[in-house]
Structure formats: C-alpha cells, structure tokens
N, CA, C and O of each residue as an XYZ file, in Angstrom:
216
protein
N       0.986     -1.439     -0.129
C       0.069      0.138      0.014
C       0.626      1.499      0.054
O       0.124      2.602     -0.167
N       2.283      0.956      0.539
C       2.819      2.342      0.782
C       3.403      2.984     -0.668
O       3.699      4.154     -0.913
N       3.476      1.461     -1.785
C       4.229      1.916     -2.811
C       2.940      3.361     -3.450
O       3.148      4.489     -3.897
N       1.504      2.477     -3.153
C       0.630      2.948     -4.145
C       0.287      4.585     -3.481
O      -0.222      5.279     -4.362
N       0.427      5.224     -2.342
C       0.433      6.151     -1.225
C       1.627      7.040     -2.392
O       1.321      7.997     -3.103
N       2.878      6.441     -2.310
C       3.666      6.933     -3.030
C       3.871      7.630     -4.651
O       4.451      8.608     -5.123
N       3.091      6.581     -5.124
C       2.887      6.864     -6.725
C       1.743      7.886     -6.618
O       1.723      8.917     -7.291
N       0.768      7.532     -5.712
C      -0.114      9.087     -6.377
C       0.122     10.253     -5.776
O      -0.249     11.253     -6.391
N       0.612     10.390     -4.793
C       1.892     11.659     -4.287
C       2.285     11.967     -5.627
O       1.994     13.010     -6.214
N       2.984     10.983     -6.106
C       4.332     11.875     -7.205
C       3.278     12.446     -8.212
O       3.267     13.622     -8.574
N       2.133     11.206     -8.748
C       1.451     11.577     -9.333
C       0.934     13.318     -9.741
O       1.147     14.062    -10.698
N       0.059     13.454     -8.268
C      -0.780     14.405     -7.677
C       0.276     15.929     -7.464
O       0.165     17.123     -7.745
N       1.166     15.158     -6.893
C       1.978     16.804     -6.388
C       2.971     17.472     -7.939
O       3.462     18.591     -8.088
N       2.979     16.213     -8.945
C       4.462     16.371    -10.027
C       5.892     16.181     -9.551
O       6.998     16.579     -9.914
N       5.459     15.487     -8.688
C       7.210     15.392     -8.247
C       7.566     14.082     -7.794
O       6.926     13.299     -7.091
N       8.855     13.964     -8.392
C       9.757     12.507     -8.448
C       8.983     11.662     -7.303
O       8.364     12.126     -6.346
N       9.208     10.075     -7.704
C       8.459      9.495     -6.672
C       9.545      9.155     -5.462
O       9.206      8.405     -4.547
N      10.640      9.643     -5.501
C      11.907      9.795     -4.681
C      11.658     10.576     -3.651
O      11.761     10.318     -2.452
N      11.230     11.817     -4.327
C      10.267     13.241     -3.699
C       9.522     12.708     -2.796
O       9.776     12.856     -1.601
N       8.659     12.123     -3.162
C       6.807     11.435     -2.978
C       7.301     10.289     -1.612
O       6.773     10.305     -0.500
N       8.335      9.420     -2.002
C       8.787      8.545     -0.414
C       9.140      9.256      0.485
O       8.902      8.772      1.592
N       9.887     10.769      0.492
C      10.329     11.631      1.454
C       8.757     12.177      2.132
O       8.381     12.337      3.294
N       8.158     12.342      0.948
C       6.925     13.172      1.798
C       5.997     11.628      2.624
O       5.697     11.833      3.800
N       5.722     10.679      2.236
C       5.638      9.976      2.886
C       6.015      9.359      4.225
O       5.247      9.176      5.170
N       7.263      9.075      4.171
C       8.387      9.332      5.753
C       8.233     10.273      6.214
O       8.688     10.038      7.333
N       7.816     11.565      6.238
C       7.583     12.816      7.060
C       6.742     12.407      7.347
O       6.781     12.220      8.563
N       5.482     11.967      6.744
C       3.838     12.278      7.521
C       3.564     10.863      8.143
O       2.547     10.628      8.794
N       4.794      9.705      7.833
C       4.499      8.805      8.931
C       5.411      9.245     10.498
O       5.008      8.942     11.620
N       6.550      9.928     10.233
C       7.120     10.042     11.727
C       6.297     10.842     12.188
O       6.084     10.815     13.401
N       5.610     11.774     11.352
C       4.112     13.002     12.273
C       3.802     12.063     13.121
O       4.051     12.037     14.327
N       3.203     11.214     12.420
C       1.780     10.847     12.980
C       2.588      9.811     14.265
O       2.168      9.516     15.384
N       3.585      9.520     13.738
C       4.330      8.382     15.320
C       4.197      9.651     16.397
O       3.415      9.702     17.347
N       4.907     10.388     16.105
C       4.996     11.698     17.337
C       3.562     12.172     17.985
O       3.569     12.257     19.213
N       2.471     12.457     17.388
C       1.048     12.932     17.513
C      -0.147     12.090     17.505
O      -1.304     12.494     17.393
N       0.361     10.507     17.676
C      -0.989     10.102     17.375
C      -0.475      9.124     18.715
O       0.603      9.152     19.310
N      -1.667      8.268     18.937
C      -2.117      7.266     20.155
C      -1.101      6.037     19.260
O      -1.070      5.844     18.045
N      -0.517      5.505     20.087
C       0.433      4.099     19.599
C      -0.603      3.347     19.040
O      -0.436      2.871     17.917
N      -1.963      3.111     19.830
C      -3.051      2.159     18.751
C      -3.542      2.789     17.236
O      -4.096      1.961     16.514
N      -3.430      3.843     16.814
C      -4.335      4.632     15.884
C      -2.737      4.823     14.997
O      -2.849      4.948     13.778
N      -1.434      4.843     15.529
C      -0.294      4.775     14.789
C       0.250      3.383     14.404
O       1.292      3.491     13.758
N      -0.166      2.026     14.620
C      -0.006      0.798     14.653
C      -0.946      0.521     13.406
O      -0.448     -0.030     12.424
N      -2.459      0.926     13.405
C      -3.426      1.146     12.304
C      -2.829      1.595     10.872
O      -2.915      0.952      9.826
N      -2.224      2.802     11.058
C      -1.950      3.344     10.043
C      -0.323      2.552      9.307
O      -0.061      2.230      8.149
N       0.374      2.476     10.392
C       1.443      1.621      9.549
C       1.100     -0.145      9.031
O       1.419     -0.775      8.022
N       0.593     -0.379      9.823
C      -0.529     -1.863      9.829
C      -1.056     -1.558      7.543
O      -0.909     -2.419      6.675
N      -1.465     -0.484      7.384
C      -2.408     -0.615      6.524
C      -1.204     -0.239      5.106
O      -1.343     -0.649      3.953
N       0.050      0.722      5.673
C       0.672      1.208      4.640
C       1.915      0.298      4.297
O       2.593      0.439      3.279
N       2.193     -0.926      5.553
C       2.923     -1.909      5.174
C       2.596     -3.367      4.891
O       3.277     -4.340      4.566
N       1.318     -3.168      5.130
C       0.420     -4.573      4.282
C       0.010     -5.506      5.936
O      -0.728     -6.491      5.929
N       0.588     -5.003      7.106
C       0.176     -6.073      8.105
C      -1.029     -5.791      8.349
O      -1.529     -4.678      8.187
N      -1.866     -7.259      8.956
C      -2.993     -7.027      9.076
C      -3.357     -7.239     10.625
O      -3.616     -8.356     11.073
N      -3.354     -6.164     11.343
C      -3.671     -6.043     12.938
C      -4.604     -6.171     13.599
O      -4.651     -5.678     14.725
N      -5.739     -6.968     12.999
C      -6.910     -7.090     13.237
C      -7.269     -8.737     13.716
O      -7.664     -9.486     12.822
N      -7.169     -9.131     14.719
C      -7.240    -10.660     15.219
C      -8.478    -10.886     15.619
O      -8.794    -11.994     16.052
C-alpha cells in the first residue's frame, strides 16, 4: 500500500517518486509523534501490509 500512496503523491504533486517517498516518510514520522500508539499501529499496518486485526 505504501507504494500506491507514494505513486499517488508523485502523480498529484508532480514530483519524483523519490521526493514522494520522502514526503510519505515525513508524514509517517509526524504521525508517530502525534497520534496514540494504537492509531499509529493501524496506519503502519495499512501502509506496510500488516493485518493487525485479530
């Protein structure tokens, strides 16, 4: 899923995929410091393909 987000950002913003990757990483890092652990884990799971639902 992360690659889909990266490609979408690159396309919408008219930037390279490398730049879009940096943008995605910046948002992920921002979420890590601002959101509760549970919410951050859900986001991480979605982006990295992990299924945290049991």
